mmCIF file of the C-alpha atoms, coordinates in Angstrom:
data_MODEL
# 
_entry.id   MODEL 
# 
loop_
_atom_site.group_PDB 
_atom_site.id 
_atom_site.type_symbol 
_atom_site.label_atom_id 
_atom_site.label_alt_id 
_atom_site.label_comp_id 
_atom_site.label_asym_id 
_atom_site.label_entity_id 
_atom_site.label_seq_id 
_atom_site.pdbx_PDB_ins_code 
_atom_site.Cartn_x 
_atom_site.Cartn_y 
_atom_site.Cartn_z 
_atom_site.occupancy 
_atom_site.B_iso_or_equiv 
_atom_site.pdbx_formal_charge 
_atom_site.auth_seq_id 
_atom_site.auth_comp_id 
_atom_site.auth_asym_id 
_atom_site.auth_atom_id 
_atom_site.pdbx_PDB_model_num 
ATOM 1   C CA . MET A 1 1   ? 19.008  -40.045 -23.224 1.00 0.00 ? 1   MET A CA 1 
ATOM 2   C CA . LYS A 1 2   ? 19.485  -36.284 -23.534 1.00 0.00 ? 2   LYS A CA 1 
ATOM 3   C CA . LYS A 1 3   ? 22.455  -34.656 -21.872 1.00 0.00 ? 3   LYS A CA 1 
ATOM 4   C CA . THR A 1 4   ? 20.145  -32.537 -19.684 1.00 0.00 ? 4   THR A CA 1 
ATOM 5   C CA . ASN A 1 5   ? 18.350  -35.653 -18.418 1.00 0.00 ? 5   ASN A CA 1 
ATOM 6   C CA . VAL A 1 6   ? 21.661  -37.327 -17.641 1.00 0.00 ? 6   VAL A CA 1 
ATOM 7   C CA . LEU A 1 7   ? 22.748  -34.292 -15.620 1.00 0.00 ? 7   LEU A CA 1 
ATOM 8   C CA . TRP A 1 8   ? 19.481  -34.309 -13.664 1.00 0.00 ? 8   TRP A CA 1 
ATOM 9   C CA . VAL A 1 9   ? 19.942  -38.010 -12.882 1.00 0.00 ? 9   VAL A CA 1 
ATOM 10  C CA . ILE A 1 10  ? 23.499  -37.358 -11.675 1.00 0.00 ? 10  ILE A CA 1 
ATOM 11  C CA . LEU A 1 11  ? 22.280  -34.462 -9.536  1.00 0.00 ? 11  LEU A CA 1 
ATOM 12  C CA . ALA A 1 12  ? 19.554  -36.642 -8.023  1.00 0.00 ? 12  ALA A CA 1 
ATOM 13  C CA . LEU A 1 13  ? 22.049  -39.420 -7.222  1.00 0.00 ? 13  LEU A CA 1 
ATOM 14  C CA . ILE A 1 14  ? 24.487  -37.170 -5.359  1.00 0.00 ? 14  ILE A CA 1 
ATOM 15  C CA . PHE A 1 15  ? 22.427  -37.144 -2.145  1.00 0.00 ? 15  PHE A CA 1 
ATOM 16  C CA . LEU A 1 16  ? 21.813  -40.898 -2.277  1.00 0.00 ? 16  LEU A CA 1 
ATOM 17  C CA . ILE A 1 17  ? 25.497  -41.627 -2.791  1.00 0.00 ? 17  ILE A CA 1 
ATOM 18  C CA . ILE A 1 18  ? 26.639  -39.334 0.021   1.00 0.00 ? 18  ILE A CA 1 
ATOM 19  C CA . PHE A 1 19  ? 23.942  -40.441 2.462   1.00 0.00 ? 19  PHE A CA 1 
ATOM 20  C CA . ASN A 1 20  ? 24.516  -44.139 1.837   1.00 0.00 ? 20  ASN A CA 1 
ATOM 21  C CA . ALA A 1 21  ? 28.276  -43.668 2.017   1.00 0.00 ? 21  ALA A CA 1 
ATOM 22  C CA . PHE A 1 22  ? 27.945  -42.174 5.516   1.00 0.00 ? 22  PHE A CA 1 
ATOM 23  C CA . PHE A 1 23  ? 25.299  -44.709 6.554   1.00 0.00 ? 23  PHE A CA 1 
ATOM 24  C CA . PHE A 1 24  ? 27.273  -47.822 5.619   1.00 0.00 ? 24  PHE A CA 1 
ATOM 25  C CA . THR A 1 25  ? 30.706  -46.410 6.503   1.00 0.00 ? 25  THR A CA 1 
ATOM 26  C CA . LEU A 1 26  ? 29.822  -45.133 9.959   1.00 0.00 ? 26  LEU A CA 1 
ATOM 27  C CA . GLY A 1 27  ? 27.325  -47.855 10.675  1.00 0.00 ? 27  GLY A CA 1 
ATOM 28  C CA . ASN A 1 28  ? 30.015  -50.449 11.373  1.00 0.00 ? 28  ASN A CA 1 
ATOM 29  C CA . ASN A 1 29  ? 28.325  -53.768 10.710  1.00 0.00 ? 29  ASN A CA 1 
ATOM 30  C CA . SER A 1 30  ? 25.200  -52.724 8.823   1.00 0.00 ? 30  SER A CA 1 
ATOM 31  C CA . THR A 1 31  ? 23.678  -56.213 9.040   1.00 0.00 ? 31  THR A CA 1 
ATOM 32  C CA . GLU A 1 32  ? 23.266  -55.746 12.796  1.00 0.00 ? 32  GLU A CA 1 
ATOM 33  C CA . HIS A 1 33  ? 21.300  -52.480 12.592  1.00 0.00 ? 33  HIS A CA 1 
ATOM 34  C CA . ASN A 1 34  ? 18.097  -52.401 14.626  1.00 0.00 ? 34  ASN A CA 1 
ATOM 35  C CA . THR A 1 35  ? 14.755  -52.509 12.816  1.00 0.00 ? 35  THR A CA 1 
ATOM 36  C CA . SER A 1 36  ? 14.148  -48.887 13.859  1.00 0.00 ? 36  SER A CA 1 
ATOM 37  C CA . VAL A 1 37  ? 17.265  -47.869 11.917  1.00 0.00 ? 37  VAL A CA 1 
ATOM 38  C CA . TRP A 1 38  ? 16.135  -49.620 8.746   1.00 0.00 ? 38  TRP A CA 1 
ATOM 39  C CA . ILE A 1 39  ? 12.662  -48.100 9.100   1.00 0.00 ? 39  ILE A CA 1 
ATOM 40  C CA . SER A 1 40  ? 14.222  -44.657 9.315   1.00 0.00 ? 40  SER A CA 1 
ATOM 41  C CA . TYR A 1 41  ? 16.511  -45.463 6.400   1.00 0.00 ? 41  TYR A CA 1 
ATOM 42  C CA . GLY A 1 42  ? 13.482  -46.428 4.299   1.00 0.00 ? 42  GLY A CA 1 
ATOM 43  C CA . PHE A 1 43  ? 11.426  -43.355 5.226   1.00 0.00 ? 43  PHE A CA 1 
ATOM 44  C CA . ILE A 1 44  ? 14.303  -41.016 4.358   1.00 0.00 ? 44  ILE A CA 1 
ATOM 45  C CA . HIS A 1 45  ? 14.605  -42.596 0.932   1.00 0.00 ? 45  HIS A CA 1 
ATOM 46  C CA . PHE A 1 46  ? 10.824  -42.414 0.469   1.00 0.00 ? 46  PHE A CA 1 
ATOM 47  C CA . ALA A 1 47  ? 10.827  -38.680 1.325   1.00 0.00 ? 47  ALA A CA 1 
ATOM 48  C CA . TYR A 1 48  ? 13.646  -38.083 -1.134  1.00 0.00 ? 48  TYR A CA 1 
ATOM 49  C CA . LEU A 1 49  ? 11.841  -40.059 -3.825  1.00 0.00 ? 49  LEU A CA 1 
ATOM 50  C CA . MET A 1 50  ? 8.719   -37.917 -3.345  1.00 0.00 ? 50  MET A CA 1 
ATOM 51  C CA . LEU A 1 51  ? 10.862  -34.810 -3.685  1.00 0.00 ? 51  LEU A CA 1 
ATOM 52  C CA . LEU A 1 52  ? 12.208  -36.106 -7.006  1.00 0.00 ? 52  LEU A CA 1 
ATOM 53  C CA . ILE A 1 53  ? 8.855   -37.108 -8.528  1.00 0.00 ? 53  ILE A CA 1 
ATOM 54  C CA . THR A 1 54  ? 6.927   -34.029 -7.364  1.00 0.00 ? 54  THR A CA 1 
ATOM 55  C CA . PRO A 1 55  ? 7.616   -32.123 -10.641 1.00 0.00 ? 55  PRO A CA 1 
ATOM 56  C CA . LYS A 1 56  ? 5.955   -35.004 -12.514 1.00 0.00 ? 56  LYS A CA 1 
ATOM 57  C CA . LEU A 1 57  ? 2.802   -34.583 -10.419 1.00 0.00 ? 57  LEU A CA 1 
ATOM 58  C CA . ILE A 1 58  ? 2.345   -30.883 -11.143 1.00 0.00 ? 58  ILE A CA 1 
ATOM 59  C CA . ARG A 1 59  ? -0.669  -30.036 -13.287 1.00 0.00 ? 59  ARG A CA 1 
ATOM 60  C CA . LYS A 1 60  ? 0.327   -28.441 -16.576 1.00 0.00 ? 60  LYS A CA 1 
ATOM 61  C CA . GLY A 1 61  ? -1.315  -25.117 -17.250 1.00 0.00 ? 61  GLY A CA 1 
ATOM 62  C CA . LYS A 1 62  ? -1.107  -21.356 -17.067 1.00 0.00 ? 62  LYS A CA 1 
ATOM 63  C CA . SER A 1 63  ? -0.329  -21.478 -13.341 1.00 0.00 ? 63  SER A CA 1 
ATOM 64  C CA . TYR A 1 64  ? 2.236   -24.288 -13.620 1.00 0.00 ? 64  TYR A CA 1 
ATOM 65  C CA . ALA A 1 65  ? 4.918   -22.237 -11.841 1.00 0.00 ? 65  ALA A CA 1 
ATOM 66  C CA . ILE A 1 66  ? 2.599   -21.435 -8.920  1.00 0.00 ? 66  ILE A CA 1 
ATOM 67  C CA . PHE A 1 67  ? 1.380   -25.031 -8.645  1.00 0.00 ? 67  PHE A CA 1 
ATOM 68  C CA . GLY A 1 68  ? 4.967   -26.257 -8.810  1.00 0.00 ? 68  GLY A CA 1 
ATOM 69  C CA . PHE A 1 69  ? 6.209   -23.897 -6.117  1.00 0.00 ? 69  PHE A CA 1 
ATOM 70  C CA . SER A 1 70  ? 3.491   -24.893 -3.624  1.00 0.00 ? 70  SER A CA 1 
ATOM 71  C CA . LEU A 1 71  ? 3.816   -28.653 -4.161  1.00 0.00 ? 71  LEU A CA 1 
ATOM 72  C CA . TYR A 1 72  ? 7.598   -28.613 -4.293  1.00 0.00 ? 72  TYR A CA 1 
ATOM 73  C CA . SER A 1 73  ? 7.719   -26.550 -1.085  1.00 0.00 ? 73  SER A CA 1 
ATOM 74  C CA . ILE A 1 74  ? 5.545   -29.135 0.661   1.00 0.00 ? 74  ILE A CA 1 
ATOM 75  C CA . SER A 1 75  ? 7.711   -32.036 -0.522  1.00 0.00 ? 75  SER A CA 1 
ATOM 76  C CA . ALA A 1 76  ? 10.923  -30.196 0.356   1.00 0.00 ? 76  ALA A CA 1 
ATOM 77  C CA . THR A 1 77  ? 9.634   -29.411 3.855   1.00 0.00 ? 77  THR A CA 1 
ATOM 78  C CA . TYR A 1 78  ? 8.591   -33.032 4.352   1.00 0.00 ? 78  TYR A CA 1 
ATOM 79  C CA . PHE A 1 79  ? 11.987  -34.263 3.196   1.00 0.00 ? 79  PHE A CA 1 
ATOM 80  C CA . LEU A 1 80  ? 13.866  -31.958 5.595   1.00 0.00 ? 80  LEU A CA 1 
ATOM 81  C CA . ILE A 1 81  ? 11.652  -32.911 8.549   1.00 0.00 ? 81  ILE A CA 1 
ATOM 82  C CA . GLU A 1 82  ? 11.891  -36.598 7.724   1.00 0.00 ? 82  GLU A CA 1 
ATOM 83  C CA . PHE A 1 83  ? 15.642  -36.421 7.161   1.00 0.00 ? 83  PHE A CA 1 
ATOM 84  C CA . VAL A 1 84  ? 16.237  -34.843 10.589  1.00 0.00 ? 84  VAL A CA 1 
ATOM 85  C CA . THR A 1 85  ? 13.787  -37.231 12.283  1.00 0.00 ? 85  THR A CA 1 
ATOM 86  C CA . GLY A 1 86  ? 15.223  -40.265 10.516  1.00 0.00 ? 86  GLY A CA 1 
ATOM 87  C CA . VAL A 1 87  ? 18.823  -39.353 11.329  1.00 0.00 ? 87  VAL A CA 1 
ATOM 88  C CA . VAL A 1 88  ? 17.892  -38.866 15.002  1.00 0.00 ? 88  VAL A CA 1 
ATOM 89  C CA . PHE A 1 89  ? 16.398  -42.367 15.145  1.00 0.00 ? 89  PHE A CA 1 
ATOM 90  C CA . ILE A 1 90  ? 19.388  -43.795 13.273  1.00 0.00 ? 90  ILE A CA 1 
ATOM 91  C CA . LEU A 1 91  ? 21.794  -42.220 15.771  1.00 0.00 ? 91  LEU A CA 1 
ATOM 92  C CA . LEU A 1 92  ? 19.723  -43.250 18.811  1.00 0.00 ? 92  LEU A CA 1 
ATOM 93  C CA . SER A 1 93  ? 19.082  -46.682 17.324  1.00 0.00 ? 93  SER A CA 1 
ATOM 94  C CA . PRO A 1 94  ? 16.308  -47.657 19.782  1.00 0.00 ? 94  PRO A CA 1 
ATOM 95  C CA . LYS A 1 95  ? 15.735  -51.382 20.199  1.00 0.00 ? 95  LYS A CA 1 
ATOM 96  C CA . SER A 1 96  ? 11.975  -50.954 19.884  1.00 0.00 ? 96  SER A CA 1 
ATOM 97  C CA . SER A 1 97  ? 10.884  -50.088 16.366  1.00 0.00 ? 97  SER A CA 1 
ATOM 98  C CA . SER A 1 98  ? 7.423   -48.871 17.371  1.00 0.00 ? 98  SER A CA 1 
ATOM 99  C CA . ALA A 1 99  ? 8.382   -45.268 18.123  1.00 0.00 ? 99  ALA A CA 1 
ATOM 100 C CA . ALA A 1 100 ? 10.423  -44.896 14.937  1.00 0.00 ? 100 ALA A CA 1 
ATOM 101 C CA . PHE A 1 101 ? 7.630   -46.327 12.805  1.00 0.00 ? 101 PHE A CA 1 
ATOM 102 C CA . LEU A 1 102 ? 4.729   -44.455 14.417  1.00 0.00 ? 102 LEU A CA 1 
ATOM 103 C CA . VAL A 1 103 ? 6.445   -41.063 14.433  1.00 0.00 ? 103 VAL A CA 1 
ATOM 104 C CA . GLN A 1 104 ? 7.566   -41.309 10.820  1.00 0.00 ? 104 GLN A CA 1 
ATOM 105 C CA . ILE A 1 105 ? 4.320   -42.797 9.522   1.00 0.00 ? 105 ILE A CA 1 
ATOM 106 C CA . CYS A 1 106 ? 2.467   -39.890 11.161  1.00 0.00 ? 106 CYS A CA 1 
ATOM 107 C CA . ILE A 1 107 ? 4.796   -37.386 9.483   1.00 0.00 ? 107 ILE A CA 1 
ATOM 108 C CA . ALA A 1 108 ? 4.327   -39.169 6.144   1.00 0.00 ? 108 ALA A CA 1 
ATOM 109 C CA . GLY A 1 109 ? 0.553   -39.265 6.652   1.00 0.00 ? 109 GLY A CA 1 
ATOM 110 C CA . LEU A 1 110 ? 0.395   -35.551 7.409   1.00 0.00 ? 110 LEU A CA 1 
ATOM 111 C CA . TYR A 1 111 ? 2.512   -34.871 4.338   1.00 0.00 ? 111 TYR A CA 1 
ATOM 112 C CA . GLY A 1 112 ? 0.192   -37.017 2.225   1.00 0.00 ? 112 GLY A CA 1 
ATOM 113 C CA . ILE A 1 113 ? -2.911  -35.170 3.418   1.00 0.00 ? 113 ILE A CA 1 
ATOM 114 C CA . ILE A 1 114 ? -1.416  -31.721 2.790   1.00 0.00 ? 114 ILE A CA 1 
ATOM 115 C CA . PHE A 1 115 ? 0.115   -32.742 -0.552  1.00 0.00 ? 115 PHE A CA 1 
ATOM 116 C CA . VAL A 1 116 ? -3.044  -34.354 -1.947  1.00 0.00 ? 116 VAL A CA 1 
ATOM 117 C CA . SER A 1 117 ? -5.199  -31.471 -0.685  1.00 0.00 ? 117 SER A CA 1 
ATOM 118 C CA . HIS A 1 118 ? -3.030  -29.013 -2.583  1.00 0.00 ? 118 HIS A CA 1 
ATOM 119 C CA . MET A 1 119 ? -3.131  -31.229 -5.684  1.00 0.00 ? 119 MET A CA 1 
ATOM 120 C CA . LEU A 1 120 ? -6.955  -31.254 -5.566  1.00 0.00 ? 120 LEU A CA 1 
ATOM 121 C CA . ALA A 1 121 ? -7.025  -27.472 -5.137  1.00 0.00 ? 121 ALA A CA 1 
ATOM 122 C CA . ASN A 1 122 ? -4.622  -27.082 -8.062  1.00 0.00 ? 122 ASN A CA 1 
ATOM 123 C CA . GLU A 1 123 ? -6.770  -29.339 -10.233 1.00 0.00 ? 123 GLU A CA 1 
ATOM 124 C CA . HIS A 1 124 ? -9.833  -27.214 -9.475  1.00 0.00 ? 124 HIS A CA 1 
ATOM 125 C CA . THR A 1 125 ? -7.938  -24.007 -10.262 1.00 0.00 ? 125 THR A CA 1 
ATOM 126 C CA . ALA A 1 126 ? -6.497  -25.453 -13.472 1.00 0.00 ? 126 ALA A CA 1 
ATOM 127 C CA . ASN A 1 127 ? -9.926  -26.666 -14.647 1.00 0.00 ? 127 ASN A CA 1 
ATOM 128 C CA . THR A 1 128 ? -11.397 -23.221 -13.969 1.00 0.00 ? 128 THR A CA 1 
ATOM 129 C CA . GLU A 1 129 ? -8.567  -21.597 -15.933 1.00 0.00 ? 129 GLU A CA 1 
ATOM 130 C CA . GLU A 1 130 ? -9.050  -23.965 -18.862 1.00 0.00 ? 130 GLU A CA 1 
ATOM 131 C CA . LYS A 1 131 ? -12.782 -23.282 -18.890 1.00 0.00 ? 131 LYS A CA 1 
ATOM 132 C CA . ARG A 1 132 ? -12.210 -19.520 -18.836 1.00 0.00 ? 132 ARG A CA 1 
ATOM 133 C CA . GLN A 1 133 ? -9.579  -19.791 -21.577 1.00 0.00 ? 133 GLN A CA 1 
ATOM 134 C CA . SER A 1 134 ? -12.040 -21.759 -23.705 1.00 0.00 ? 134 SER A CA 1 
ATOM 135 C CA . GLN A 1 135 ? -14.653 -19.047 -23.180 1.00 0.00 ? 135 GLN A CA 1 
ATOM 136 C CA . ILE A 1 136 ? -12.161 -16.330 -24.129 1.00 0.00 ? 136 ILE A CA 1 
ATOM 137 C CA . GLU A 1 137 ? -11.181 -18.283 -27.244 1.00 0.00 ? 137 GLU A CA 1 
ATOM 138 C CA . PHE A 1 138 ? -14.785 -18.327 -28.547 1.00 0.00 ? 138 PHE A CA 1 
ATOM 139 C CA . VAL A 1 139 ? -15.192 -14.533 -28.503 1.00 0.00 ? 139 VAL A CA 1 
ATOM 140 C CA . LYS A 1 140 ? -11.631 -14.070 -29.773 1.00 0.00 ? 140 LYS A CA 1 
ATOM 141 C CA . GLU A 1 141 ? -12.061 -16.563 -32.627 1.00 0.00 ? 141 GLU A CA 1 
ATOM 142 C CA . ALA A 1 142 ? -15.432 -15.159 -33.672 1.00 0.00 ? 142 ALA A CA 1 
ATOM 143 C CA . ALA A 1 143 ? -14.214 -11.546 -33.540 1.00 0.00 ? 143 ALA A CA 1 
ATOM 144 C CA . THR A 1 144 ? -11.077 -12.398 -35.548 1.00 0.00 ? 144 THR A CA 1 
ATOM 145 C CA . LYS A 1 145 ? -13.075 -14.128 -38.293 1.00 0.00 ? 145 LYS A CA 1 
ATOM 146 C CA . ILE A 1 146 ? -15.521 -11.236 -38.580 1.00 0.00 ? 146 ILE A CA 1 
ATOM 147 C CA . LYS A 1 147 ? -12.673 -8.703  -38.653 1.00 0.00 ? 147 LYS A CA 1 
ATOM 148 C CA . ILE A 1 148 ? -11.153 -10.560 -41.609 1.00 0.00 ? 148 ILE A CA 1 
ATOM 149 C CA . LEU A 1 149 ? -14.504 -10.380 -43.437 1.00 0.00 ? 149 LEU A CA 1 
ATOM 150 C CA . LEU A 1 150 ? -14.701 -6.673  -42.623 1.00 0.00 ? 150 LEU A CA 1 
ATOM 151 C CA . GLU A 1 151 ? -11.258 -5.978  -44.055 1.00 0.00 ? 151 GLU A CA 1 
ATOM 152 C CA . ASN A 1 152 ? -12.158 -7.811  -47.284 1.00 0.00 ? 152 ASN A CA 1 
ATOM 153 C CA . THR A 1 153 ? -15.471 -6.011  -47.822 1.00 0.00 ? 153 THR A CA 1 
ATOM 154 C CA . SER A 1 154 ? -15.682 -2.897  -49.997 1.00 0.00 ? 154 SER A CA 1 
ATOM 155 C CA . ASP A 1 155 ? -19.450 -2.352  -50.293 1.00 0.00 ? 155 ASP A CA 1 
ATOM 156 C CA . LYS A 1 156 ? -20.390 0.437   -47.844 1.00 0.00 ? 156 LYS A CA 1 
ATOM 157 C CA . GLU A 1 157 ? -23.767 -0.968  -46.747 1.00 0.00 ? 157 GLU A CA 1 
ATOM 158 C CA . THR A 1 158 ? -22.380 -4.462  -46.273 1.00 0.00 ? 158 THR A CA 1 
ATOM 159 C CA . LYS A 1 159 ? -19.320 -3.091  -44.504 1.00 0.00 ? 159 LYS A CA 1 
ATOM 160 C CA . LYS A 1 160 ? -21.523 -1.127  -42.090 1.00 0.00 ? 160 LYS A CA 1 
ATOM 161 C CA . LYS A 1 161 ? -23.555 -4.241  -41.262 1.00 0.00 ? 161 LYS A CA 1 
ATOM 162 C CA . ILE A 1 162 ? -20.412 -6.334  -40.645 1.00 0.00 ? 162 ILE A CA 1 
ATOM 163 C CA . GLU A 1 163 ? -19.024 -3.536  -38.446 1.00 0.00 ? 163 GLU A CA 1 
ATOM 164 C CA . GLN A 1 164 ? -22.201 -3.794  -36.383 1.00 0.00 ? 164 GLN A CA 1 
ATOM 165 C CA . ILE A 1 165 ? -21.702 -7.553  -36.068 1.00 0.00 ? 165 ILE A CA 1 
ATOM 166 C CA . TYR A 1 166 ? -18.054 -7.060  -35.100 1.00 0.00 ? 166 TYR A CA 1 
ATOM 167 C CA . ASP A 1 167 ? -18.883 -4.474  -32.434 1.00 0.00 ? 167 ASP A CA 1 
ATOM 168 C CA . THR A 1 168 ? -21.557 -6.773  -31.000 1.00 0.00 ? 168 THR A CA 1 
ATOM 169 C CA . ILE A 1 169 ? -19.356 -9.867  -30.761 1.00 0.00 ? 169 ILE A CA 1 
ATOM 170 C CA . TYR A 1 170 ? -16.322 -7.871  -29.598 1.00 0.00 ? 170 TYR A CA 1 
ATOM 171 C CA . SER A 1 171 ? -18.323 -6.401  -26.694 1.00 0.00 ? 171 SER A CA 1 
ATOM 172 C CA . SER A 1 172 ? -19.963 -9.742  -25.872 1.00 0.00 ? 172 SER A CA 1 
ATOM 173 C CA . PRO A 1 173 ? -19.440 -11.200 -22.381 1.00 0.00 ? 173 PRO A CA 1 
ATOM 174 C CA . ILE A 1 174 ? -16.404 -13.462 -22.257 1.00 0.00 ? 174 ILE A CA 1 
ATOM 175 C CA . LYS A 1 175 ? -17.921 -15.639 -19.542 1.00 0.00 ? 175 LYS A CA 1 
ATOM 176 C CA . SER A 1 176 ? -19.968 -18.399 -21.091 1.00 0.00 ? 176 SER A CA 1 
ATOM 177 C CA . ASN A 1 177 ? -22.240 -21.238 -20.044 1.00 0.00 ? 177 ASN A CA 1 
ATOM 178 C CA . PRO A 1 178 ? -22.182 -24.948 -21.016 1.00 0.00 ? 178 PRO A CA 1 
ATOM 179 C CA . LYS A 1 179 ? -25.822 -24.587 -22.115 1.00 0.00 ? 179 LYS A CA 1 
ATOM 180 C CA . LEU A 1 180 ? -24.735 -22.126 -24.785 1.00 0.00 ? 180 LEU A CA 1 
ATOM 181 C CA . ALA A 1 181 ? -22.277 -24.488 -26.459 1.00 0.00 ? 181 ALA A CA 1 
ATOM 182 C CA . GLN A 1 182 ? -24.674 -25.248 -29.321 1.00 0.00 ? 182 GLN A CA 1 
ATOM 183 C CA . ILE A 1 183 ? -25.606 -21.637 -30.052 1.00 0.00 ? 183 ILE A CA 1 
ATOM 184 C CA . GLU A 1 184 ? -21.922 -20.624 -29.969 1.00 0.00 ? 184 GLU A CA 1 
ATOM 185 C CA . ASP A 1 185 ? -21.157 -23.376 -32.449 1.00 0.00 ? 185 ASP A CA 1 
ATOM 186 C CA . ASN A 1 186 ? -24.000 -22.100 -34.639 1.00 0.00 ? 186 ASN A CA 1 
ATOM 187 C CA . ILE A 1 187 ? -22.526 -18.579 -34.501 1.00 0.00 ? 187 ILE A CA 1 
ATOM 188 C CA . LEU A 1 188 ? -19.191 -19.851 -35.826 1.00 0.00 ? 188 LEU A CA 1 
ATOM 189 C CA . GLN A 1 189 ? -21.013 -21.767 -38.567 1.00 0.00 ? 189 GLN A CA 1 
ATOM 190 C CA . ASP A 1 190 ? -23.028 -18.660 -39.513 1.00 0.00 ? 190 ASP A CA 1 
ATOM 191 C CA . ILE A 1 191 ? -19.781 -16.647 -39.773 1.00 0.00 ? 191 ILE A CA 1 
ATOM 192 C CA . ASN A 1 192 ? -18.523 -19.213 -42.285 1.00 0.00 ? 192 ASN A CA 1 
ATOM 193 C CA . LYS A 1 193 ? -21.869 -19.017 -44.078 1.00 0.00 ? 193 LYS A CA 1 
ATOM 194 C CA . LEU A 1 194 ? -21.586 -15.224 -44.285 1.00 0.00 ? 194 LEU A CA 1 
ATOM 195 C CA . ALA A 1 195 ? -18.076 -15.592 -45.710 1.00 0.00 ? 195 ALA A CA 1 
ATOM 196 C CA . CYS A 1 196 ? -19.433 -17.846 -48.451 1.00 0.00 ? 196 CYS A CA 1 
ATOM 197 C CA . GLU A 1 197 ? -22.266 -15.411 -49.248 1.00 0.00 ? 197 GLU A CA 1 
ATOM 198 C CA . LEU A 1 198 ? -19.797 -12.534 -49.545 1.00 0.00 ? 198 LEU A CA 1 
ATOM 199 C CA . LYS A 1 199 ? -18.027 -14.430 -52.306 1.00 0.00 ? 199 LYS A CA 1 
ATOM 200 C CA . THR A 1 200 ? -21.285 -14.636 -54.313 1.00 0.00 ? 200 THR A CA 1 
ATOM 201 C CA . GLU A 1 201 ? -21.681 -10.836 -54.091 1.00 0.00 ? 201 GLU A CA 1 
ATOM 202 C CA . ASN A 1 202 ? -25.446 -11.366 -53.873 1.00 0.00 ? 202 ASN A CA 1 
ATOM 203 C CA . LYS A 1 203 ? -26.549 -8.406  -51.731 1.00 0.00 ? 203 LYS A CA 1 
ATOM 204 C CA . GLU A 1 204 ? -29.837 -9.985  -50.650 1.00 0.00 ? 204 GLU A CA 1 
ATOM 205 C CA . PHE A 1 205 ? -28.233 -13.231 -49.496 1.00 0.00 ? 205 PHE A CA 1 
ATOM 206 C CA . ILE A 1 206 ? -25.381 -11.375 -47.802 1.00 0.00 ? 206 ILE A CA 1 
ATOM 207 C CA . MET A 1 207 ? -27.693 -9.136  -45.769 1.00 0.00 ? 207 MET A CA 1 
ATOM 208 C CA . SER A 1 208 ? -29.886 -12.109 -44.857 1.00 0.00 ? 208 SER A CA 1 
ATOM 209 C CA . ALA A 1 209 ? -26.888 -14.083 -43.598 1.00 0.00 ? 209 ALA A CA 1 
ATOM 210 C CA . ALA A 1 210 ? -25.560 -11.023 -41.749 1.00 0.00 ? 210 ALA A CA 1 
ATOM 211 C CA . ASN A 1 211 ? -28.887 -10.333 -40.024 1.00 0.00 ? 211 ASN A CA 1 
ATOM 212 C CA . SER A 1 212 ? -29.214 -13.984 -39.061 1.00 0.00 ? 212 SER A CA 1 
ATOM 213 C CA . LEU A 1 213 ? -25.710 -13.950 -37.558 1.00 0.00 ? 213 LEU A CA 1 
ATOM 214 C CA . LEU A 1 214 ? -26.328 -10.699 -35.677 1.00 0.00 ? 214 LEU A CA 1 
ATOM 215 C CA . SER A 1 215 ? -29.594 -12.058 -34.294 1.00 0.00 ? 215 SER A CA 1 
ATOM 216 C CA . LEU A 1 216 ? -27.854 -15.226 -33.126 1.00 0.00 ? 216 LEU A CA 1 
ATOM 217 C CA . ILE A 1 217 ? -25.095 -13.267 -31.353 1.00 0.00 ? 217 ILE A CA 1 
ATOM 218 C CA . LYS A 1 218 ? -27.675 -11.099 -29.568 1.00 0.00 ? 218 LYS A CA 1 
ATOM 219 C CA . GLU A 1 219 ? -29.625 -14.209 -28.588 1.00 0.00 ? 219 GLU A CA 1 
ATOM 220 C CA . ARG A 1 220 ? -26.470 -15.732 -27.102 1.00 0.00 ? 220 ARG A CA 1 
ATOM 221 C CA . ASN A 1 221 ? -25.746 -12.582 -25.106 1.00 0.00 ? 221 ASN A CA 1 
ATOM 222 C CA . ASN A 1 222 ? -29.323 -12.267 -23.849 1.00 0.00 ? 222 ASN A CA 1 
ATOM 223 C CA . LEU A 1 223 ? -29.395 -15.910 -22.756 1.00 0.00 ? 223 LEU A CA 1 
ATOM 224 C CA . LEU A 1 224 ? -26.113 -15.417 -20.957 1.00 0.00 ? 224 LEU A CA 1 
ATOM 225 C CA . MET A 1 225 ? -27.378 -12.332 -19.132 1.00 0.00 ? 225 MET A CA 1 
ATOM 226 C CA . ASN A 1 226 ? -30.578 -14.116 -18.088 1.00 0.00 ? 226 ASN A CA 1 
ATOM 227 C CA . ASN A 1 227 ? -28.659 -17.117 -16.765 1.00 0.00 ? 227 ASN A CA 1 
ATOM 228 C CA . ASN A 1 228 ? -26.440 -14.987 -14.514 1.00 0.00 ? 228 ASN A CA 1 
# 
């Protein structure tokens, strides 16, 4: 186990050690605690456990810090509320366990609803971000490949045609559509085809491949505009 992980485990155990030390030291004969006390004891530990595992439940992504702050704030608030509530019931030690259970199960239920709701919202946001990043990557990848071809082309006419292709793809809408997945894949394949034709130095084949690629990019953009 890494040293950092060991330190985190020690940090996590500090509260449990201190809390249990007070609980069993000041509780006199712990075996004679009322059920309400043990219920409160269990809920406090549950709240603390949720606080510890919350970082593991955060969706990885561009907005990880934002997701983490919102979820961790919810868990921290729940823990503080539950800790105060649980300690109150432990100190009062009511003979009936109903009040202790119902109050704390309601707090836990409310926490669960809020926590899961935020997790669902974070999942939706993360999926949207991933989709947008994927869309950005297509235009970026295509433009980068064409720019490389442009830099390695010396023939003026061919260079002018590739510049036209580059300008078209560079100014293409970033937002995409799942229906355009095939045509976007074909564009990337046609870029590779154009690269191969450039190596042959056959002007006719090069211009044919370039015109085909340019036509495909324009078709993609027109379809995208019509679908919006």
